[in-house]
C-alpha positions in Angstrom: -13.5 -26.4 -46.8 -12.6 -28.4 -43.8 -9.1 -27.5 -43.4 -10.1 -23.8 -43.6 -12.6 -24.4 -40.8 -10.1 -26.2 -38.8 -7.7 -23.0 -39.3 -10.4 -20.7 -38.2 -11.4 -22.6 -35.0 -7.7 -22.9 -34.1 -7.5 -19.0 -34.8 -10.7 -18.3 -32.7 -9.1 -20.3 -29.8 -5.9 -18.6 -29.5 -7.6 -15.3 -29.9 -10.1 -16.0 -27.1 -8.9 -18.8 -24.8 -5.3 -18.3 -24.6 -5.8 -14.5 -23.6 -7.5 -15.9 -20.3 -3.8 -17.3 -19.1 -0.9 -15.7 -18.2 0.6 -14.6 -21.6 3.9 -16.0 -22.8 6.4 -14.6 -25.0 5.9 -17.7 -27.0 2.2 -17.6 -26.8 2.2 -13.8 -28.6 4.7 -15.3 -31.2 2.2 -18.1 -31.8 -0.7 -15.9 -32.1 1.0 -13.5 -34.3 1.9 -16.2 -36.6 -1.7 -17.6 -37.1 -3.2 -14.2 -37.3 -0.5 -13.4 -40.3 -1.6 -16.6 -42.0 -5.3 -15.2 -42.9 -6.4 -13.1 -45.6 -8.0 -9.9 -44.8 -11.5 -11.5 -45.5 -10.7 -14.4 -43.2 -9.7 -12.3 -40.5 -12.7 -10.4 -40.6 -15.0 -13.5 -40.6 -12.9 -14.7 -37.4 -13.5 -11.2 -35.8 -17.2 -11.4 -36.7 -17.1 -15.0 -35.1 -15.4 -13.9 -32.0 -17.9 -11.0 -31.6 -20.6 -13.3 -31.7 -19.2 -15.8 -29.4 -18.5 -13.0 -26.8 -21.9 -11.4 -27.0 -23.2 -14.7 -26.5 -20.9 -15.6 -23.6 -20.2 -12.2 -22.0 -18.6 -13.8 -18.9 -15.5 -14.9 -20.9 -14.8 -11.1 -20.7 -15.4 -10.9 -17.3 -13.5 -13.9 -16.6 -10.4 -12.6 -18.5 -10.4 -9.2 -16.6 -10.6 -11.1 -13.3 -7.6 -13.3 -14.2 -5.7 -10.2 -15.2 -6.4 -8.3 -12.2 -5.7 -11.3 -10.3 -2.1 -11.7 -12.0 -1.6 -8.0 -11.3 -2.2 -8.1 -7.6 -0.2 -11.3 -7.2 2.8 -9.5 -9.0 2.5 -6.7 -6.9 2.5 -8.4 -3.6 5.5 -10.6 -5.0 7.4 -7.4 -5.7 6.3 -5.9 -2.5 7.9 -8.7 -0.5 11.1 -8.4 -2.3 11.2 -4.7 -1.8 10.5 -5.6 2.0 14.1 -7.3 2.0 15.6 -4.6 -0.2 14.6 -1.6 1.9 14.8 -3.1 5.3 17.0 -0.8 6.8 14.6 2.1 5.5 11.7 0.5 7.0 13.2 0.0 10.3 15.9 2.4 11.2 15.0 5.7 9.1 16.0 8.3 11.7 13.2 10.6 10.4 10.5 7.8 11.6 9.0 8.7 14.9 9.6 5.5 17.3 7.2 4.6 20.1 6.9 1.6 22.6 10.4 0.3 23.3 13.1 1.7 21.1 15.4 -1.4 21.8 12.4 -3.6 21.5 13.2 -7.1 19.9 10.1 -6.8 17.4 9.2 -3.8 15.5 5.7 -3.1 14.2 5.9 -0.4 11.3 2.5 1.3 10.7 1.8 3.6 7.7 -1.0 5.7 8.6 -3.0 8.8 7.9 -4.4 11.2 10.7 -7.7 11.2 8.9 -8.2 7.8 8.2 -11.1 6.2 10.1 -9.5 2.8 10.0 -6.2 4.3 11.8 -8.3 5.8 14.4 -9.9 2.8 15.1 -6.6 0.5 15.3 -4.8 2.9 17.3 -6.4 1.9 20.7 -5.4 -1.7 19.8 -2.0 -0.6 19.0 -1.7 1.5 22.2 -2.9 -1.3 24.5 -0.3 -3.5 22.7 2.6 -1.1 23.7 1.4 -0.8 27.0 1.1 -4.7 27.6 4.3 -5.6 25.6 7.3 -3.8 27.0 9.4 -5.4 24.2 7.6 -4.0 21.2 8.9 -1.3 19.2 6.8 0.7 16.8 7.8 2.8 14.1 5.3 5.5 12.4 5.6 6.3 9.1 3.6 9.3 8.3 1.8 8.7 5.2 -0.9 11.4 4.2 -2.9 10.4 1.3 -6.6 11.5 1.9 -6.4 15.4 2.1 -4.1 18.6 2.4 -5.3 18.5 6.0 -3.6 15.2 6.5 -0.6 16.5 5.4 -0.6 19.5 7.5 -1.2 17.4 10.6 1.7 14.8 9.3 4.1 18.0 8.9 3.4 19.4 12.4 3.7 15.6 14.1 7.2 15.3 12.5 8.1 18.9 13.4 7.3 17.8 17.0 9.4 14.7 16.7 12.3 16.8 15.2 11.8 19.3 18.0 11.4 17.0 21.0 11.3 13.2 20.5 9.7 13.0 24.0 6.4 14.8 22.7 5.8 12.5 19.7 3.5 10.3 21.2 1.4 12.9 23.0 0.8 14.9 19.8 0.5 11.6 17.6 -2.6 10.5 20.5 -4.1 13.9 20.0 -4.0 14.0 16.4 -5.3 10.3 15.8 -8.0 10.8 18.3 -8.9 14.2 17.4 -12.8 14.7 16.0 -12.9 17.3 13.2 -10.6 18.7 10.6 -7.1 19.8 10.9 -6.1 23.7 10.7 -2.9 25.2 11.4 -4.6 27.3 14.1 -6.2 24.4 15.9 -2.7 22.5 15.5 -0.6 25.3 17.1 -3.0 25.6 19.6 -2.7 22.0 20.7 1.1 22.4 20.3 1.4 25.4 22.5 -0.4 23.4 25.4 2.3 20.7 24.8 4.8 23.0 25.5 6.5 23.1 22.0 8.5 26.1 20.7 5.7 27.2 18.3 8.0 29.4 16.0 10.2 26.4 15.3 7.5 24.2 14.9 6.1 26.7 12.1 9.7 26.7 10.6 10.0 22.8 10.5 6.7 22.1 9.4 7.4 24.3 6.2 10.9 22.9 5.6 12.2 21.4 2.7 13.2 18.2 5.1 9.4 17.6 5.9 9.0 17.5 1.8 11.5 14.8 1.7 10.5 12.8 4.8 6.8 12.6 3.5 7.6 12.1 -0.1 10.2 9.6 1.1 7.4 7.7 3.0 5.0 7.8 -0.3 7.7 6.3 -2.4 8.6 3.5 -0.1 4.8 2.6 0.5 4.5 2.6 -3.2 7.6 0.2 -3.5 6.0 -2.2 -0.8 2.7 -2.6 -2.3 0.8 -0.3 0.4 -1.7 1.9 -1.2 -4.3 2.5 1.4 -4.2 3.4 5.2 -3.4 1.7 7.8 -0.8 -0.7 6.5 1.5 -2.7 8.8 5.0 -4.3 8.3 5.4 -7.1 11.0 8.3 -9.1 10.6 8.5 -10.5 7.0 4.7 -9.7 6.5 2.9 -6.7 4.8 -0.6 -6.9 6.6 -3.1 -4.1 5.1 -6.1 -2.8 7.3 -7.3 -2.3 10.6 -6.3 -5.8 12.2 -7.6 -6.8 15.3 -5.6 -7.1 18.7 -5.8 -11.0 18.3 -4.0 -11.0 14.9 -1.6 -8.4 15.7 -0.5 -10.5 18.7 -0.3 -13.5 16.5 2.0 -11.8 14.1 4.0 -10.3 16.7 4.5 -13.9 18.2 5.5 -14.9 14.9 8.0 -12.8 14.0 9.5 -12.9 17.7 10.1 -16.4 17.1 12.1 -15.5 13.6 
């Protein structure tokens, strides 16, 4: 009887408490071995024991879920940092990605953004100020429309403007990021007309397969880097989510400049 009780306790601990840590192949094999050593009646008894324990201590489940979520986040972050090295050239020097600031700057800030993102709108004046103050700063803009079809429409127009006349990109980017209200094709084309862009060509480029490739490529790259929201920045060897403030951006740029 005493032996049976001890075995039940071992099984109980294996099933409940081992699951709270990061599972290993050895742990999985150990648990399988323990489970197979019990009769159906014993397994039922242990299941009832576990059920009673978890009902009396529901925080165990929450703790396990949090631990699992943290493990997944840590793994995604680590994979993102590895891909930051693997995709370095695509991140920094993709010719389809618009560039602002000093194209030959010694430090590059990469921003994944959406024109309908309130946080992107909030951080833009900060980024604009940095480009004005730091004459050796290069900024790469990754059009990353994830919030709505209107976001993608605006991204296609901005990329088409970059393709047509690279000197016009910062103007249209500024207009779009500061724009209040939604994006429609007619509204976009009116703004582009005032900028002196070739509207016929712009409409062709907006609908081209090239734009599909660029936008889908940015989405895939963001996924590889673990960037799921906007804005998302890459500065040096860091992936920085969210609308960071001026002091933080300056510190990260200074860190990257030191190498």
